[in-house]
C-alpha positions in Angstrom: -38.1 28.6 46.4 -41.8 27.5 45.0 -44.6 29.6 45.1 -46.6 28.3 48.2 -49.0 30.8 48.4 -50.7 29.3 45.1 -50.6 26.1 46.2 -53.6 24.2 48.4 -51.4 21.4 49.2 -47.8 21.3 51.5 -45.0 22.9 50.2 -42.3 20.9 48.5 -40.1 19.0 50.7 -37.2 20.6 52.3 -39.1 24.0 52.7 -40.4 26.0 55.7 -44.0 24.5 56.4 -43.3 21.2 55.0 -45.2 18.1 56.3 -45.2 14.7 55.2 -48.5 13.1 54.4 -47.9 9.5 53.4 -51.2 7.4 54.1 -53.2 7.0 57.0 -51.8 8.2 60.1 -52.3 5.2 62.2 -50.5 6.4 65.3 -52.7 9.7 65.3 -56.2 7.4 65.6 -55.0 5.0 68.0 -55.7 5.1 71.7 -53.2 4.3 74.0 -54.8 1.9 76.7 -51.7 1.4 78.5 -51.3 2.7 81.9 -49.0 5.4 80.6 -46.7 6.7 78.0 -43.8 8.9 78.9 -42.0 11.2 76.6 -39.9 14.3 77.5 -40.6 14.3 81.4 -44.4 14.3 80.6 -46.6 11.6 81.3 -49.8 10.9 79.6 -52.5 9.5 81.5 -54.1 6.1 80.7 -56.9 6.2 78.0 -55.5 9.6 76.5 -55.2 10.1 72.8 -51.7 10.6 71.9 -51.8 13.9 70.2 -51.8 15.1 73.8 -48.6 14.0 74.3 -47.6 15.5 70.8 -48.8 19.0 71.8 -47.2 18.6 75.4 -43.9 17.9 73.7 -44.4 20.7 71.3 -45.0 22.8 74.3 -42.0 21.9 75.9 -39.7 22.4 72.5 -41.1 26.0 72.0 -40.3 26.8 75.8 -36.8 26.0 75.3 -36.3 27.8 71.7 -37.8 30.7 73.1 -36.4 30.7 76.8 -34.2 33.9 75.7 -37.7 35.6 75.5 -38.7 37.1 78.7 -42.6 37.9 78.0 -44.8 36.8 75.2 -48.1 38.9 74.8 -51.1 37.8 72.1 -53.3 40.8 70.5 -56.4 38.8 69.7 -60.2 39.2 68.9 -62.7 36.3 67.5 -64.0 39.5 65.2 -62.3 40.4 62.0 -61.6 44.2 61.4 -61.2 45.4 65.0 -57.9 46.7 64.5 -55.8 44.1 66.0 -52.6 44.6 63.7 -52.8 48.3 64.6 -52.8 47.6 68.5 -50.0 45.1 67.9 -48.0 47.5 66.0 -48.3 50.3 68.1 -47.7 48.3 71.4 -44.8 46.9 70.1 -43.4 50.1 69.2 -44.4 52.0 72.5 -42.5 49.0 74.5 -39.4 49.8 72.1 -39.6 53.5 73.0 -39.6 52.5 76.6 -36.3 50.8 76.1 -37.3 46.9 75.7 -36.1 44.6 73.0 -39.0 43.8 71.2 -40.2 41.0 68.7 -43.5 40.9 66.6 -45.0 38.0 64.9 -47.4 38.0 62.4 -49.5 35.1 63.1 -52.1 35.7 60.8 -50.5 32.9 58.3 -52.9 32.8 55.4 -53.6 36.7 55.2 -50.6 38.7 56.7 -50.7 42.3 56.7 -48.1 43.5 59.4 -45.3 44.0 56.5 -47.9 46.2 54.7 -48.4 48.3 57.9 -44.7 48.7 58.2 -43.7 49.5 54.8 -41.9 46.1 54.3 -43.7 44.9 51.5 -40.7 44.0 49.8 -39.0 42.4 52.7 -37.9 38.9 52.2 -36.6 36.1 54.7 -34.4 33.5 53.5 -36.9 30.6 53.5 -34.6 28.2 55.4 -34.3 27.0 58.9 -33.8 28.6 61.2 -35.6 31.5 60.0 -34.2 35.2 60.4 -36.7 37.9 61.5 -36.2 40.9 59.9 -35.3 44.6 61.5 -37.5 47.5 61.2 -36.9 50.4 63.5 -34.8 48.4 66.0 -37.9 45.6 66.1 -37.5 42.0 64.8 -40.4 41.1 62.7 -41.6 37.8 61.1 -44.2 37.2 58.9 -45.7 34.6 56.4 -45.7 37.9 53.8 -41.8 37.4 53.8 -41.9 34.2 52.5 -44.4 34.3 49.7 -43.1 35.9 46.2 -46.2 38.0 45.5 -48.7 39.7 48.6 -51.4 39.6 46.4 -52.0 36.2 45.5 -53.7 34.2 48.2 -52.1 31.8 50.6 -54.0 28.8 50.3 -52.7 26.3 53.1 -54.9 23.7 54.9 -55.1 23.7 58.7 -52.2 21.4 59.2 -49.7 23.4 57.2 -51.2 26.6 58.7 -50.1 24.9 62.5 -46.7 23.7 61.1 -46.0 27.4 59.9 -47.0 28.7 63.3 -44.5 26.1 64.9 -42.0 27.1 62.7 -42.2 30.7 63.7 -42.1 29.5 67.3 -39.8 26.6 67.4 -37.6 27.5 64.2 -36.7 30.9 64.1 -33.8 33.0 65.5 -35.9 35.3 67.9 -32.4 36.2 69.6 -32.7 37.9 73.2 -36.1 39.9 73.4 -37.8 41.2 76.7 -41.4 41.2 74.7 -42.7 39.2 71.8 -46.0 40.7 70.7 -48.2 38.2 68.7 -50.8 39.6 66.1 -53.2 36.9 66.2 -56.0 36.2 63.3 -59.7 36.5 63.9 -61.8 33.7 64.7 -61.2 30.5 67.5 -60.1 27.9 65.2 -56.4 26.4 64.4 -54.1 29.6 64.4 -55.2 30.9 67.6 -55.8 27.2 69.3 -52.2 26.2 68.2 -50.9 29.2 69.7 -52.8 29.0 72.9 -52.0 25.5 73.2 -48.2 25.2 72.5 -46.8 28.7 73.8 -46.9 29.8 77.7 -48.1 33.6 77.1 -47.9 36.3 79.7 -51.5 37.0 78.4 -53.7 38.3 75.6 -55.0 41.8 74.8 -58.5 41.3 73.4 -59.3 44.1 70.9 -62.8 45.2 70.4 -64.4 48.4 69.3 -67.8 49.9 70.2 -70.2 47.7 67.8 -72.1 45.1 69.6 -71.1 42.3 67.4 -67.5 43.1 68.0 -68.4 42.8 71.8 -69.8 39.5 71.4 -66.7 38.0 69.7 -64.5 39.9 72.0 -66.2 38.0 74.9 -65.6 34.4 72.8 -62.0 35.3 72.8 -61.4 36.1 76.1 -63.4 33.0 77.1 -61.4 30.9 75.0 -58.4 32.0 76.3 -58.9 31.7 79.6 -60.6 28.2 78.9 -57.1 27.3 77.7 -55.3 28.8 80.5 -54.0 31.9 79.2 -54.5 35.2 81.0 -56.6 37.9 79.7 -54.4 41.3 80.4 -57.3 43.7 79.4 -59.4 45.0 76.6 -58.5 47.9 74.1 -61.5 49.8 72.4 -60.5 50.6 69.0 -62.4 53.1 66.9 -63.5 54.8 70.2 -65.7 58.3 70.7 -63.1 58.7 73.5 -65.2 57.1 76.3 -65.5 53.3 76.4 -69.0 52.0 74.9 -71.7 50.2 77.2 -70.8 47.1 74.9 -66.9 47.2 75.5 -67.7 47.9 79.4 -69.6 44.6 79.2 -66.7 42.4 77.8 -64.4 43.9 80.7 -66.9 42.7 83.0 -68.0 39.3 81.4 -64.4 38.5 81.1 -63.5 39.8 84.5 -60.4 42.2 83.5 -59.6 45.8 83.0 -60.1 48.4 80.3 -56.7 49.0 78.9 -57.4 52.3 77.0 -58.9 53.4 74.1 -57.7 54.3 70.7 -59.9 57.0 69.4 -61.5 57.2 65.7 -58.8 58.9 63.7 -59.1 58.9 59.9 -55.2 59.8 60.2 -54.8 55.9 61.2 -55.9 54.9 57.9 -53.8 57.5 56.0 -50.7 56.4 57.8 -51.4 52.6 57.5 -51.7 53.0 53.7 -48.6 55.0 53.6 -46.6 52.3 55.6 -46.0 54.7 58.5 -46.1 53.4 62.2 -48.9 55.7 63.9 -46.9 56.2 67.5 -43.9 57.7 65.5 -45.8 60.1 63.6 -48.7 61.0 65.7 -48.0 62.8 69.3 -51.7 62.1 70.3 -52.1 58.3 69.0 -48.9 57.8 70.9 -50.0 59.5 74.3 -53.1 56.6 73.8 -50.7 53.5 73.5 -48.2 55.0 76.0 -51.6 54.9 78.5 -52.1 51.2 77.2 -49.0 49.9 77.7 -48.3 51.4 81.3 -51.4 49.8 82.4 -50.0 46.3 80.7 -46.8 47.1 82.5 -48.3 47.5 85.9 
């Protein structure tokens, strides 16, 4: 396999994430002025851009491909560094402890880090379709970190290739039968989270924040984006908490008209365990109790 991690353009033909770009795409820039265009059981309204139909078609394909996955939960915040990956991993493991079949998708395509959290730095998936997630502690895991040769090299892909890679994880990955697929989204409100919200029917998002004012502002942006695109907000988790939710976090809860799922206390042991690739809820009873409470609220 070539090294897509250092290529600014699309990977070579035949590899995961490949997309042709031969000249100008006239179809993508041509408005349909006919009454209706139909495909895949969907109807394109008069004057609508053909890209809407492509999104509808992809959404239908993803629905069919993930028909054996009962529930899909996104873990999200527009602010980086608030602990989305920490929450995603521990929610997934807590669901597994409750007897559910669980998958974990690292949707941070160009800066993946779930494998480092799980001590799976050397784990590699075969770069062929369908992709086969790897198992860790009974949870199936997929990440672009499993497809590149060197984790320290930057993955330099343009937006369309990032979106194509997300599509491969949703459409062209053999997730098997799952009760829950937990998706760790990248920060921001651009291509990656937008693609997932457009093509995947989610049960809802967990919004992760911390007591900082800027985290609260960006968390509100995250939740409003999800709601605008029709994705429910399951609730808010305050990470790095003093134990009592901050006023800024409660403002996020109120603005998004949702619930506080729980708090995760600021604890130096979390960073230490992360650096060693150890899963927090498996190592520490106190952290486990915090996530048990959060997951119980999600299941309610």
